[in-house]
C-alpha positions as CSV (number, residue, x, y, z in Angstrom):
1,X,-17.4,-106.1,-128.5
2,X,-18.4,-104.0,-131.6
3,X,-21.6,-104.9,-133.4
4,X,-21.1,-106.6,-136.7
5,X,-22.2,-104.6,-139.7
6,X,-25.1,-106.0,-141.7
7,X,-23.9,-107.8,-144.8
8,X,-24.6,-106.1,-148.0
9,X,-27.5,-107.9,-149.6
10,X,-27.4,-106.2,-153.0
11,X,-27.3,-108.9,-155.7
12,X,-26.0,-108.5,-159.2
13,X,-28.4,-110.0,-161.7
14,X,-27.4,-111.4,-165.1
15,X,-29.3,-108.8,-167.1
16,X,-27.3,-106.0,-165.6
17,X,-24.0,-107.3,-167.1
18,X,-25.7,-107.5,-170.5
19,X,-26.9,-103.9,-170.7
20,X,-25.6,-101.7,-173.3
21,X,-24.6,-98.1,-172.7
22,X,-28.0,-96.6,-173.5
23,X,-30.0,-99.2,-171.5
24,X,-27.5,-98.9,-168.7
25,X,-28.3,-95.2,-168.4
26,X,-32.1,-96.0,-168.4
27,X,-31.5,-98.6,-165.8
28,X,-29.5,-96.3,-163.5
29,X,-32.2,-93.7,-163.8
30,X,-34.8,-96.3,-162.9
31,X,-32.8,-97.2,-159.8
32,X,-32.4,-93.6,-158.9
33,X,-36.2,-93.2,-159.0
34,X,-36.6,-96.2,-156.7
35,X,-34.1,-94.7,-154.2
36,X,-36.2,-91.5,-154.1
37,X,-39.0,-93.5,-152.7
38,X,-37.1,-95.4,-150.1
39,X,-36.0,-94.4,-146.6
40,X,-36.2,-97.6,-144.6
41,X,-32.5,-98.0,-143.8
42,X,-29.7,-99.4,-146.0
43,X,-30.4,-103.1,-145.5
44,X,-34.2,-102.9,-146.2
45,X,-33.6,-100.5,-149.1
46,X,-31.2,-102.9,-150.7
47,X,-33.7,-105.8,-150.3
48,X,-36.4,-103.8,-152.1
49,X,-34.0,-102.9,-154.9
50,X,-33.2,-106.6,-155.2
51,X,-37.0,-107.3,-155.4
52,X,-37.2,-104.9,-158.4
53,X,-34.2,-106.5,-160.1
54,X,-35.5,-110.0,-159.6
55,X,-38.8,-109.0,-161.2
56,X,-36.9,-107.3,-164.1
57,X,-34.9,-110.5,-164.6
58,X,-38.1,-112.6,-164.7
59,X,-39.6,-110.2,-167.3
60,X,-36.6,-110.3,-169.6
61,X,-36.3,-114.1,-169.3
62,X,-40.0,-114.3,-170.5
63,X,-39.8,-112.0,-173.4
64,X,-40.9,-108.7,-171.8
65,X,-38.8,-105.7,-173.0
66,X,-36.8,-103.7,-170.5
67,X,-39.0,-100.6,-171.3
68,X,-42.2,-102.5,-170.6
69,X,-40.6,-103.9,-167.4
70,X,-39.8,-100.4,-166.2
71,X,-43.4,-99.4,-167.0
72,X,-45.0,-102.2,-165.0
73,X,-42.6,-101.6,-162.1
74,X,-43.0,-97.8,-162.1
75,X,-41.3,-96.7,-158.8
76,X,-44.2,-94.2,-158.4
77,X,-46.3,-97.2,-157.3
78,X,-44.3,-97.1,-154.1
79,X,-45.9,-93.8,-153.3
80,X,-44.7,-92.2,-150.2
81,X,-45.2,-95.3,-148.0
82,X,-41.5,-96.2,-147.7
83,X,-40.2,-92.7,-147.4
84,X,-42.6,-91.2,-144.9
85,X,-42.1,-91.8,-141.2
86,X,-44.5,-94.1,-139.4
87,X,-46.6,-91.7,-137.3
88,X,-50.1,-93.2,-137.4
89,X,-51.7,-95.5,-134.9
90,X,-55.1,-97.1,-134.6
91,X,-57.1,-98.0,-131.5
92,X,-58.4,-101.5,-131.7
93,X,-62.0,-101.8,-132.9
94,X,-64.5,-103.2,-130.3
95,X,-64.5,-106.7,-131.7
96,X,-60.7,-106.9,-131.9
97,X,-60.0,-105.8,-128.3
98,X,-60.5,-109.3,-126.9
99,X,-58.0,-111.0,-129.3
100,X,-54.7,-109.8,-127.7
101,X,-56.1,-110.4,-124.3
102,X,-57.0,-114.0,-125.1
103,X,-53.4,-114.7,-126.3
104,X,-52.3,-115.1,-122.8
105,X,-54.4,-118.2,-122.6
106,X,-52.7,-120.0,-125.4
107,X,-54.9,-118.8,-128.3
108,X,-54.3,-116.5,-131.2
109,X,-57.2,-116.1,-133.7
110,X,-55.7,-116.4,-137.1
111,X,-57.6,-117.1,-140.4
112,X,-56.5,-117.7,-143.9
113,X,-58.0,-116.6,-147.3
114,X,-56.6,-118.3,-150.4
115,X,-56.9,-117.6,-154.2
116,X,-56.1,-120.5,-156.5
117,X,-54.9,-119.3,-159.9
118,X,-54.8,-121.4,-163.1
119,X,-51.0,-121.0,-163.4
120,X,-48.2,-121.4,-160.9
121,X,-47.4,-118.3,-158.9
122,X,-44.3,-116.3,-159.8
123,X,-42.7,-115.4,-156.5
124,X,-40.8,-112.4,-157.8
125,X,-44.0,-110.8,-159.2
126,X,-46.0,-111.6,-156.1
127,X,-43.4,-109.9,-153.9
128,X,-43.6,-106.7,-156.0
129,X,-47.4,-106.9,-155.9
130,X,-47.3,-106.9,-152.1
131,X,-44.7,-104.1,-152.0
132,X,-47.0,-101.9,-154.1
133,X,-50.3,-103.0,-152.5
134,X,-49.6,-102.6,-148.8
135,X,-49.6,-98.8,-148.9
136,X,-53.3,-98.9,-149.7
137,X,-54.0,-100.7,-146.5
138,X,-52.4,-98.6,-143.7
139,X,-54.3,-100.3,-140.9
140,X,-52.7,-103.6,-142.0
141,X,-49.2,-102.2,-142.2
142,X,-49.1,-102.1,-138.4
143,X,-47.6,-103.8,-135.3
144,X,-49.7,-104.8,-132.3
145,X,-48.5,-102.9,-129.2
146,X,-49.8,-102.5,-125.7
147,X,-50.4,-99.3,-123.9
148,X,-51.3,-98.7,-120.3
149,X,-55.0,-99.4,-120.8
150,X,-55.4,-101.1,-124.2
151,X,-53.5,-102.7,-127.0
152,X,-53.3,-100.7,-130.2
153,X,-52.1,-100.9,-133.8
154,X,-48.9,-98.9,-134.5
155,X,-47.9,-98.1,-138.1
156,X,-44.8,-100.0,-139.2
157,X,-42.8,-99.1,-142.3
158,X,-40.8,-102.1,-143.5
159,X,-40.4,-104.5,-146.4
160,X,-43.4,-106.7,-146.2
161,X,-42.5,-110.2,-147.4
162,X,-44.3,-112.8,-149.5
163,X,-43.0,-116.2,-148.5
164,X,-43.3,-119.8,-149.8
165,X,-45.7,-121.8,-147.7
166,X,-43.9,-124.4,-145.7
167,X,-45.7,-124.6,-142.4
168,X,-49.1,-125.6,-141.1
169,X,-52.0,-123.2,-141.9
170,X,-53.0,-120.6,-139.4
171,X,-50.1,-121.0,-136.9
172,X,-49.7,-118.1,-134.4
173,X,-48.0,-115.0,-135.8
174,X,-45.0,-113.6,-133.9
175,X,-46.0,-110.1,-133.0
176,X,-43.7,-109.3,-130.0
177,X,-40.8,-108.1,-132.1
178,X,-40.2,-104.5,-133.3
179,X,-42.0,-103.9,-136.6
180,X,-43.5,-107.4,-136.6
181,X,-46.1,-108.1,-139.3
182,X,-49.6,-109.0,-138.2
183,X,-50.4,-110.9,-141.3
184,X,-48.6,-113.3,-143.7
185,X,-48.6,-113.5,-147.5
186,X,-47.8,-117.0,-148.7
187,X,-47.6,-118.9,-152.0
188,X,-47.6,-122.6,-152.9
189,X,-47.8,-123.8,-156.5
190,X,-50.8,-121.9,-157.9
191,X,-52.1,-120.6,-154.6
192,X,-51.8,-117.2,-153.0
193,X,-52.8,-117.1,-149.4
194,X,-53.0,-114.3,-146.8
195,X,-53.2,-115.2,-143.1
196,X,-54.5,-112.5,-140.7
197,X,-54.3,-112.1,-137.0
198,X,-58.0,-111.3,-136.4
199,X,-57.0,-108.1,-134.6
200,X,-56.6,-106.5,-138.0
201,X,-59.8,-107.4,-139.8
202,X,-62.5,-110.0,-140.4
203,X,-63.1,-112.2,-143.4
204,X,-64.8,-109.6,-145.4
205,X,-62.0,-107.0,-144.9
206,X,-59.4,-109.7,-145.5
207,X,-61.0,-110.7,-148.8
208,X,-60.7,-107.1,-150.1
209,X,-57.0,-107.2,-149.4
210,X,-56.6,-110.6,-151.1
211,X,-58.5,-109.5,-154.2
212,X,-56.6,-106.3,-154.5
213,X,-53.3,-108.1,-154.0
214,X,-54.1,-110.7,-156.7
215,X,-55.4,-108.0,-159.0
216,X,-52.1,-106.2,-158.7
217,X,-50.2,-109.5,-159.2
218,X,-52.1,-110.0,-162.5
219,X,-51.5,-106.4,-163.6
220,X,-47.8,-107.0,-163.1
221,X,-48.1,-110.0,-165.4
222,X,-49.5,-107.8,-168.1
223,X,-53.3,-108.1,-167.5
224,X,-55.4,-105.0,-167.2
225,X,-57.7,-105.3,-164.2
226,X,-60.4,-102.9,-163.3
227,X,-60.9,-101.6,-159.8
228,X,-64.4,-103.0,-159.3
229,X,-66.0,-105.8,-157.1
230,X,-64.0,-104.9,-154.0
231,X,-60.6,-104.4,-155.8
232,X,-59.0,-101.2,-154.6
233,X,-57.0,-98.8,-156.7
234,X,-53.6,-99.3,-155.0
235,X,-52.6,-95.7,-156.0
236,X,-56.0,-94.3,-155.0
237,X,-56.7,-92.0,-152.1
238,X,-57.5,-93.8,-148.9
239,X,-61.1,-93.4,-147.8
240,X,-61.2,-92.8,-144.0
241,X,-64.4,-94.8,-143.9
242,X,-62.3,-97.9,-144.6
243,X,-60.5,-97.4,-141.3
244,X,-63.6,-96.7,-139.3
245,X,-64.4,-98.5,-136.0
246,X,-68.1,-98.9,-136.9
247,X,-69.0,-100.1,-133.4
248,X,-68.8,-96.4,-132.3
249,X,-71.3,-95.4,-134.9
250,X,-73.9,-98.0,-133.8
251,X,-77.1,-96.7,-132.4
252,X,-77.1,-97.8,-128.7
253,X,-79.7,-100.1,-127.2
254,X,-80.7,-100.0,-123.6
255,X,-80.9,-103.7,-123.3
256,X,-77.8,-105.8,-123.4
257,X,-76.9,-109.5,-123.6
258,X,-75.8,-112.2,-125.9
259,X,-72.2,-113.1,-124.7
260,X,-72.5,-115.3,-121.7
261,X,-73.4,-118.9,-122.2
262,X,-73.4,-122.3,-120.6
263,X,-70.9,-125.0,-121.4
264,X,-71.8,-126.7,-124.7
265,X,-71.5,-130.3,-125.7
266,X,-68.1,-131.1,-127.1
267,X,-67.2,-133.7,-129.7
268,X,-65.2,-136.7,-128.6
269,X,-61.8,-137.7,-130.0
270,X,-58.3,-137.2,-128.6
271,X,-57.1,-133.6,-129.0
272,X,-53.9,-133.5,-131.1
273,X,-50.8,-131.7,-129.9
274,X,-50.7,-130.1,-133.3
275,X,-53.2,-127.4,-134.1
276,X,-54.7,-127.9,-136.6
277,X,-53.8,-131.5,-137.2
278,X,-55.6,-131.6,-140.5
279,X,-57.5,-129.3,-142.9
280,X,-60.1,-130.7,-145.3
281,X,-61.9,-129.0,-148.2
282,X,-65.2,-130.2,-149.5
283,X,-65.5,-128.7,-153.1
284,X,-69.1,-128.6,-154.4
285,X,-71.2,-127.2,-157.1
286,X,-72.6,-124.0,-155.7
287,X,-75.8,-124.4,-157.8
288,X,-76.3,-128.0,-156.6
289,X,-75.8,-126.9,-153.0
290,X,-78.2,-124.0,-153.3
291,X,-80.8,-126.1,-155.1
292,X,-80.7,-128.8,-152.4
293,X,-81.0,-126.3,-149.6
294,X,-83.9,-124.6,-151.4
295,X,-85.7,-128.0,-151.8
296,X,-85.5,-128.3,-148.0
297,X,-87.0,-124.8,-147.6
298,X,-83.8,-123.4,-146.0
299,X,-80.8,-121.2,-146.9
300,X,-77.4,-122.8,-147.6
301,X,-76.2,-121.6,-144.1
302,X,-79.2,-123.2,-142.4
303,X,-78.8,-126.4,-144.4
304,X,-75.1,-126.8,-143.4
305,X,-75.9,-126.0,-139.8
306,X,-78.5,-128.7,-139.7
307,X,-76.1,-131.3,-141.1
308,X,-73.4,-130.1,-138.7
309,X,-75.7,-130.6,-135.7
310,X,-76.4,-134.2,-136.9
311,X,-72.7,-134.8,-137.5
312,X,-71.8,-133.5,-134.1
313,X,-74.3,-135.8,-132.4
314,X,-72.6,-138.8,-134.1
315,X,-69.2,-137.4,-133.0
316,X,-69.8,-137.1,-129.3
317,X,-70.2,-139.7,-126.5
318,X,-72.1,-137.2,-124.4
319,X,-75.7,-138.1,-123.9
320,X,-77.2,-134.8,-122.6
321,X,-76.5,-131.1,-123.0
322,X,-76.8,-128.6,-125.8
323,X,-74.9,-128.4,-129.1
324,X,-74.0,-124.8,-129.9
325,X,-72.4,-123.6,-133.2
326,X,-71.1,-120.0,-133.4
327,X,-72.0,-118.2,-136.6
328,X,-70.6,-114.8,-137.4
329,X,-72.8,-112.1,-139.0
330,X,-71.4,-109.5,-141.3
331,X,-72.8,-106.2,-140.1
332,X,-71.9,-104.4,-143.3
333,X,-75.0,-105.8,-144.9
334,X,-77.2,-103.7,-142.6
335,X,-75.6,-100.3,-143.3
336,X,-73.4,-100.6,-146.4
337,X,-70.3,-99.8,-144.3
338,X,-66.9,-99.5,-146.1
339,X,-64.8,-100.4,-143.2
340,X,-62.1,-103.1,-143.7
341,X,-61.7,-103.5,-140.0
342,X,-63.6,-106.0,-137.8
343,X,-67.3,-105.4,-138.2
344,X,-69.1,-108.7,-137.4
345,X,-71.1,-110.0,-134.5
346,X,-72.2,-113.6,-134.0
347,X,-75.1,-115.7,-132.9
348,X,-75.3,-119.2,-131.6
349,X,-77.3,-121.9,-133.4
350,X,-78.1,-124.4,-130.7
351,X,-80.2,-127.5,-130.0
352,X,-80.3,-130.0,-127.1
353,X,-78.9,-133.3,-128.1
354,X,-82.3,-135.0,-127.6
355,X,-83.9,-132.7,-130.2
356,X,-81.3,-133.6,-132.9
357,X,-83.2,-136.4,-134.4
358,X,-83.3,-136.1,-138.2
359,X,-82.5,-133.5,-140.8
360,X,-86.2,-133.0,-141.7
361,X,-87.1,-132.4,-138.1
362,X,-84.5,-129.8,-137.4
363,X,-84.5,-127.8,-140.7
364,X,-87.4,-125.6,-139.6
365,X,-85.9,-125.1,-136.1
366,X,-82.5,-124.1,-137.4
367,X,-84.0,-121.8,-140.1
368,X,-86.1,-120.1,-137.4
369,X,-83.0,-119.6,-135.2
370,X,-80.9,-118.2,-138.1
371,X,-83.6,-115.8,-139.1
372,X,-84.3,-114.5,-135.6
373,X,-80.8,-114.5,-134.0
374,X,-79.1,-112.9,-137.0
375,X,-81.6,-110.1,-137.3
376,X,-80.5,-106.6,-137.0
377,X,-82.3,-105.8,-133.7
378,X,-80.7,-108.8,-132.0
379,X,-77.3,-107.9,-133.4
380,X,-77.7,-104.3,-132.3
381,X,-78.3,-105.5,-128.7
382,X,-75.1,-107.6,-128.9
383,X,-73.1,-104.7,-130.3
384,X,-74.4,-102.4,-127.6
385,X,-73.3,-105.0,-125.1
386,X,-69.8,-105.0,-126.6
387,X,-69.6,-101.2,-126.5
388,X,-70.7,-101.1,-122.9
389,X,-68.3,-103.8,-121.8
390,X,-65.4,-101.9,-123.4
391,X,-66.5,-98.7,-121.7
392,X,-66.7,-100.5,-118.3
393,X,-63.0,-101.6,-118.7
394,X,-61.8,-98.3,-120.2
395,X,-59.9,-97.1,-117.1
396,X,-58.7,-100.5,-115.9
397,X,-54.9,-101.0,-116.4
398,X,-54.1,-103.7,-119.0
399,X,-52.2,-105.8,-116.4
400,X,-55.4,-106.1,-114.4
401,X,-57.7,-106.2,-117.5
402,X,-56.3,-109.4,-119.0
403,X,-57.8,-111.9,-116.5
404,X,-60.9,-109.8,-115.9
405,X,-61.7,-109.7,-119.6
406,X,-61.9,-113.5,-119.7
407,X,-64.8,-113.4,-117.3
408,X,-66.5,-110.2,-118.4
409,X,-66.6,-111.3,-122.1
410,X,-67.9,-114.7,-121.3
411,X,-64.7,-116.3,-122.6
412,X,-65.0,-119.6,-120.9
413,X,-62.2,-120.9,-123.1
414,X,-64.3,-122.0,-126.1
415,X,-66.4,-124.3,-124.0
416,X,-69.6,-122.4,-124.7
417,X,-69.4,-123.5,-128.3
418,X,-69.2,-126.9,-129.9
419,X,-68.1,-125.7,-133.3
420,X,-68.0,-122.8,-135.7
421,X,-69.4,-122.0,-139.2
422,X,-68.3,-118.8,-141.0
423,X,-69.9,-118.3,-144.4
424,X,-68.3,-115.5,-146.4
425,X,-71.0,-115.9,-149.1
426,X,-70.6,-115.4,-152.8
427,X,-67.4,-113.6,-153.8
428,X,-67.3,-111.6,-157.0
429,X,-64.2,-110.5,-159.0
430,X,-63.7,-108.1,-161.8
431,X,-64.5,-109.8,-165.1
432,X,-60.9,-109.3,-166.2
433,X,-59.7,-111.5,-163.3
434,X,-62.1,-114.4,-163.9
435,X,-60.1,-116.2,-166.6
436,X,-57.1,-116.5,-164.3
437,X,-58.8,-117.6,-161.0
438,X,-59.9,-121.2,-160.4
439,X,-61.4,-121.0,-156.8
440,X,-61.1,-119.5,-153.4
441,X,-61.0,-121.1,-149.9
442,X,-61.3,-119.9,-146.3
443,X,-59.6,-121.6,-143.4
444,X,-60.4,-120.8,-139.8
445,X,-57.8,-121.2,-137.1
446,X,-58.8,-123.8,-134.4
447,X,-59.5,-123.3,-130.8
448,X,-58.0,-125.3,-127.9
449,X,-61.3,-127.1,-127.1
450,X,-63.6,-127.3,-130.1
451,X,-62.6,-130.3,-132.3
452,X,-63.6,-128.6,-135.6
453,X,-64.0,-125.1,-137.1
454,X,-65.7,-124.8,-140.4
455,X,-66.1,-122.2,-143.1
456,X,-67.6,-121.7,-146.5
457,X,-66.8,-119.4,-149.4
458,X,-68.3,-119.5,-152.9
459,X,-66.8,-118.2,-156.2
460,X,-68.5,-118.8,-159.5
461,X,-70.1,-122.3,-159.3
462,X,-67.6,-123.6,-156.8
463,X,-68.5,-123.7,-153.1
464,X,-65.7,-124.8,-150.8
465,X,-66.6,-125.9,-147.3
466,X,-63.5,-126.2,-145.1
467,X,-63.0,-128.2,-141.9
468,X,-60.1,-127.4,-139.6
469,X,-59.5,-130.1,-137.0
470,X,-57.7,-130.7,-133.8
471,X,-58.5,-134.4,-133.6
472,X,-57.8,-137.3,-135.9
473,X,-61.3,-138.8,-135.2
474,X,-62.9,-138.8,-138.7
475,X,-66.5,-139.1,-137.6
476,X,-67.5,-135.5,-138.1
477,X,-66.3,-135.2,-141.7
478,X,-67.4,-138.7,-142.7
479,X,-70.9,-137.9,-141.4
480,X,-71.0,-134.6,-143.2
481,X,-69.9,-136.2,-146.4
482,X,-72.5,-139.0,-146.1
483,X,-75.4,-136.4,-145.7
484,X,-74.2,-134.2,-148.5
485,X,-73.8,-137.1,-151.0
486,X,-77.0,-138.6,-149.7
487,X,-78.8,-135.4,-150.9
488,X,-77.2,-135.8,-154.4
489,X,-74.5,-133.2,-154.0
490,X,-71.2,-134.2,-155.6
491,X,-68.3,-133.6,-153.3
492,X,-64.6,-133.5,-154.1
493,X,-62.6,-133.9,-150.9
494,X,-59.1,-132.3,-150.9
495,X,-56.9,-130.9,-148.2
496,X,-53.8,-131.8,-146.2
497,X,-52.5,-135.1,-144.9
498,X,-52.6,-135.4,-141.2
499,X,-49.9,-133.2,-139.7
500,X,-49.5,-135.6,-136.8
501,X,-47.8,-138.0,-139.1
């Protein structure tokens, strides 16, 4: 049987029929310039032409002249990305190596970063923003593939798609198809979200992509945005330092350690079949949160960790054992690295259940752990351990490496942790973007064991603490809310309805 030809997807837009002779000639030249920058194959090329036409139609419907539309959508912004062959590939950084291996055990680390605008998202313009932006992030324009010894990232030239959000946050991303994306760009009402398979980047690198994407989206809407505060020039030269595996540049330590751990206390509550079964956002005044933490003599991270330890004690029926919360540490703060790949280590904030008595009692204990365990010397030891473990498995075939890696990396499922707290800190934007951005949030994917994963991101005076859940037991979030409001912090709770229902 002969293969059916792909249907022609080229769409005729109303504005094309209304063009006069002069403007028709300008439009045809515009399309010719687009075609000079496209070599993806007929179907994909037509889809991208449709994207341009949809954006033009939006502009004309909203009072933008055809000349201005052509200027904003200058085909030169495509660069050579869609016409050059995909020849680059990237070894996984040391932190990312475990992620594809762990997928065999039913887990795929995915996280979401979202930017809430003050007006609803225009899908046609967001699609063009993504089409122009992706060329500036070559290590994201990749597909995960497996070699004989390791997985790697292989460059993929395709039309990257911005889609309407219709599914549960942080679902696994299909990566086993040819030219599969390893990230998603989504929109819903006034929200632009990017979900990343953690193999590509960490929260800090992902935030640079989100900020740059939103800046380009706003530019296409007619706003001039400067390339400052982590917003990249999408037409700029790519700095090789952005693609660096910084683990290789770390000064090696003789001592190693930090990965292996004992089973931690787990919260009670029936585990849902749907992961996550609910996502909740606690919106707070950043200044109120900071002032309360300061009054306790601790940082915001230590303050939240202390409340989490107490909330976990209320949320478990276990009577002995240790509560352990994993906390990532952004290593860029120690050496001003420019990399947008994974460059974070983690430490464990932990206390035996019997020592979790009151907030006042545990504040100093938690603060001491955060200060000591997140210090550069301790992180360097853990990074050295990571590097040596990778080297020890270097010549082991991937088919053997998968089960071995579970043991070597101390991946006892997620049983060595009770929960997670990832604090991205205070995010700044170019001043020109500030009038259009309401808030940011950060959603961690959930594990198969730990009932909650939590995260925090701050923009302006809005701090958003997010809880991703795999149980409908409300004890943890109710206790967190009680303690926060008890300290005088006003909390607005938003989020999803339970997906179980």
